[in-house]
C-alpha positions as CSV (number, residue, x, y, z in Angstrom):
1,M,123.8,118.5,58.6
2,T,126.1,120.1,61.2
3,R,125.6,119.6,64.9
4,E,123.9,122.5,66.7
5,L,125.9,124.6,69.1
6,V,126.9,124.1,72.7
7,I,126.5,127.5,74.4
8,T,127.6,128.2,77.9
9,I,126.7,131.1,80.2
10,D,128.7,131.4,83.4
11,G,128.7,134.2,86.0
12,P,127.8,135.1,89.6
13,A,124.4,135.2,91.1
14,G,122.1,138.1,90.2
15,A,123.8,138.9,86.9
16,G,120.7,137.8,85.0
17,K,122.0,134.4,83.8
18,S,118.7,132.5,84.3
19,T,116.5,135.0,82.5
20,V,119.0,135.5,79.6
21,S,119.7,131.8,79.3
22,K,116.0,130.9,79.1
23,L,115.3,133.6,76.5
24,L,118.3,132.7,74.4
25,A,117.3,129.0,74.4
26,K,113.8,129.9,73.4
27,R,114.9,132.1,70.6
28,L,117.3,129.5,69.3
29,G,114.9,126.5,69.8
30,Y,117.6,125.0,72.1
31,I,117.3,123.1,75.4
32,Y,118.0,125.1,78.5
33,V,119.9,123.5,81.4
34,D,120.1,125.2,84.8
35,T,123.2,123.5,86.2
36,G,123.2,125.7,89.4
37,A,119.8,124.2,90.2
38,M,121.4,120.7,90.3
39,Y,123.9,121.8,93.0
40,R,121.1,123.4,94.9
41,A,119.1,120.1,94.7
42,V,122.0,118.2,96.2
43,A,122.2,120.8,98.9
44,V,118.5,120.2,99.8
45,L,119.0,116.5,99.9
46,A,122.1,116.8,102.1
47,R,120.3,119.2,104.4
48,D,117.4,116.7,104.7
49,S,119.6,113.6,105.1
50,E,119.5,111.9,108.5
51,Q,123.3,111.6,108.1
52,A,123.7,115.3,107.1
53,N,127.4,116.0,107.2
54,L,129.2,118.0,104.5
55,Q,132.5,116.5,105.6
56,D,131.4,113.0,105.0
57,E,132.3,112.0,101.4
58,S,130.4,108.7,101.6
59,T,127.1,110.5,102.5
60,L,127.5,112.9,99.6
61,K,128.5,110.1,97.3
62,D,125.4,108.1,98.2
63,I,123.2,111.1,97.5
64,C,124.8,111.7,94.1
65,L,124.8,108.1,93.0
66,G,121.1,107.8,93.7
67,L,120.3,111.2,92.0
68,D,117.5,111.3,89.5
69,L,117.2,114.8,88.0
70,Q,114.6,115.9,85.5
71,F,113.8,119.3,84.1
72,V,110.1,119.3,83.2
73,N,108.1,122.1,81.5
74,K,104.8,122.7,83.4
75,D,102.5,125.3,81.9
76,G,105.4,127.2,80.5
77,T,107.5,127.1,83.7
78,L,110.6,124.9,84.1
79,H,110.3,122.6,87.1
80,L,113.1,120.5,88.7
81,L,112.1,117.1,89.8
82,V,114.6,115.4,92.1
83,N,114.0,111.7,92.9
84,G,110.3,112.4,92.1
85,R,110.1,115.5,94.3
86,D,109.4,118.9,92.9
87,L,112.1,121.1,94.5
88,T,111.6,124.1,92.2
89,T,110.7,126.5,95.0
90,E,112.7,124.9,97.8
91,I,116.1,125.2,96.0
92,R,115.7,129.0,95.8
93,R,115.6,129.6,99.5
94,P,118.4,131.9,100.8
95,E,119.9,129.3,103.1
96,I,120.2,126.8,100.3
97,S,122.4,129.3,98.3
98,S,125.1,129.2,100.9
99,L,124.8,125.5,101.3
100,A,125.0,124.9,97.6
101,S,128.2,127.0,97.4
102,A,129.8,124.6,100.0
103,I,128.4,121.5,98.3
104,S,129.7,122.6,94.9
105,A,133.3,122.6,96.3
106,R,133.1,118.8,97.1
107,P,134.9,116.8,94.4
108,V,132.4,113.8,94.6
109,V,129.5,116.2,93.9
110,R,131.2,118.1,91.0
111,E,132.3,114.8,89.3
112,R,128.8,113.3,89.4
113,L,127.0,116.4,88.3
114,S,129.6,117.3,85.6
115,E,129.0,113.8,84.2
116,I,125.2,114.4,84.0
117,Q,125.7,117.8,82.5
118,R,128.0,116.6,79.8
119,R,125.5,113.9,78.9
120,M,122.8,116.6,78.6
121,G,124.9,118.7,76.2
122,A,126.5,116.0,74.2
123,A,124.2,116.4,71.2
124,G,124.4,120.2,71.0
125,G,121.5,122.5,70.6
126,V,121.8,123.5,74.3
127,V,122.3,126.5,76.5
128,L,123.9,125.6,79.8
129,E,123.8,128.1,82.6
130,G,126.3,127.8,85.5
131,R,129.6,128.8,87.1
132,D,132.1,126.5,85.4
133,M,130.4,125.5,82.2
134,G,132.9,127.1,79.9
135,T,136.0,126.5,82.0
136,V,135.6,122.9,83.2
137,V,132.5,121.1,82.0
138,F,132.5,122.2,78.4
139,P,136.0,123.7,77.7
140,D,135.4,123.2,74.0
141,A,131.9,124.8,73.9
142,D,131.2,126.6,70.6
143,V,130.2,129.9,72.3
144,K,131.1,130.9,75.8
145,F,129.7,133.8,77.7
146,F,130.5,135.2,81.1
147,L,127.6,137.4,82.3
148,D,128.5,139.8,85.1
149,A,127.2,143.0,86.9
150,N,128.4,145.0,89.9
151,P,127.5,143.5,93.3
152,E,125.2,146.3,94.4
153,I,123.0,145.8,91.3
154,R,123.1,142.1,91.5
155,S,122.1,142.0,95.2
156,K,119.2,144.5,94.5
157,R,117.9,142.2,91.7
158,R,118.1,139.2,94.0
159,Y,116.3,141.0,96.9
160,L,113.5,142.0,94.6
161,E,113.1,138.4,93.4
162,L,112.9,137.1,97.0
163,E,110.5,139.9,98.0
164,V,108.1,138.8,95.2
165,K,108.3,135.3,96.5
166,G,107.5,136.4,100.1
167,E,110.9,135.6,101.5
168,K,111.7,137.4,104.8
169,T,115.1,139.2,104.4
170,T,116.7,142.6,104.0
171,P,118.7,144.2,101.2
172,Q,121.8,144.2,103.4
173,E,121.4,140.5,104.3
174,V,121.1,139.7,100.6
175,Y,124.1,141.8,99.7
176,Q,126.3,140.2,102.4
177,Q,125.2,136.7,101.4
178,M,126.0,137.5,97.8
179,V,129.5,138.9,98.5
180,E,130.3,135.9,100.7
181,R,129.2,133.5,98.0
182,D,131.1,135.4,95.3
183,R,134.2,135.1,97.6
184,N,133.7,131.4,98.2
185,D,133.0,130.5,94.6
186,S,135.9,132.6,93.2
187,S,138.5,131.3,95.7
188,R,137.7,127.6,95.9
189,A,140.4,125.3,94.6
190,L,138.0,123.2,92.5
191,A,136.4,124.8,89.5
192,P,136.5,128.4,90.8
193,L,134.1,131.0,89.3
194,K,136.0,132.9,86.6
195,P,135.6,133.7,82.9
196,A,137.1,131.1,80.5
197,A,140.1,132.5,78.6
198,D,138.0,132.6,75.4
199,A,134.7,133.7,76.9
200,I,132.8,136.8,75.8
201,V,132.4,138.9,78.9
202,V,129.1,140.8,79.1
203,D,128.4,143.4,81.8
204,S,124.6,143.6,82.4
205,S,124.9,146.3,85.1
206,N,123.3,149.0,82.9
207,S,121.7,146.9,80.2
208,E,118.1,145.7,79.7
209,I,117.6,142.0,79.3
210,E,116.6,142.3,75.7
211,E,119.9,144.2,74.9
212,V,121.9,141.4,76.4
213,V,120.0,138.7,74.5
214,Q,120.4,140.5,71.2
215,L,124.1,141.0,71.9
216,M,124.6,137.3,72.5
217,L,122.5,136.4,69.5
218,G,124.9,138.5,67.4
219,Y,127.9,136.6,68.6
220,I,126.1,133.2,68.1
221,E,125.2,134.1,64.5
222,K,128.8,135.0,63.8
223,Q,129.9,131.5,65.0
224,R,127.2,129.8,62.9
225,K,128.4,131.7,59.8
226,A,132.0,130.8,60.6
227,R,131.1,127.1,60.9
228,R,129.1,127.1,57.7
229,T,132.0,128.7,55.8
230,L,134.4,126.2,57.2
231,L,132.1,123.3,56.3
232,S,131.7,124.7,52.7
233,S,135.5,125.0,52.3
234,R,136.0,121.4,53.4
235,E,133.4,120.1,51.0
236,S,134.7,122.1,48.0
């Protein structure tokens, strides 16, 4: 029996990665891993630390070494438990987005979380959502996607999400925060946000979620068929 696939979905905020990744994992019967939530979790812990200092590698190292991350399904909703605390809601606050972007650029944080992520995906049968899954963490992933959309549409989507959650903000503030994070994530020296050379780039600007999911499932099925054909030729 062949190993199930490792599928990565990278892209900027608001492109629809979370929704698409969850649906794709559900359709395939795969495990869904939200790697961005991990960086947000470290950002929350760094913010709450008495020695909070993003320039202090030792503080960040201590946070990462003592990190216990668990994704738990509660009543059909994925929750993130961090050192026993449910941070599912806290990590989505706007101020954590900017802090997570800064945190993710620290080598000690990326090294530790990349190690955890590789362990989660080692057996296959997993959909990993993030920003450097196909370029750095899983450069040999079976199928790589880069999901994008224009900034105006992405910021509008994010604003509506925050509005539903009761967050106090404005469309302009969300747009400015998103553009700033895009710039920071794309220009950082360590694991910048960009499509892998062999990634399938999907623009969701004018597409419905189901259209994107079906498109991705088509590519995944092609890869499955190619693997079955290769396996058969080796056995014959």
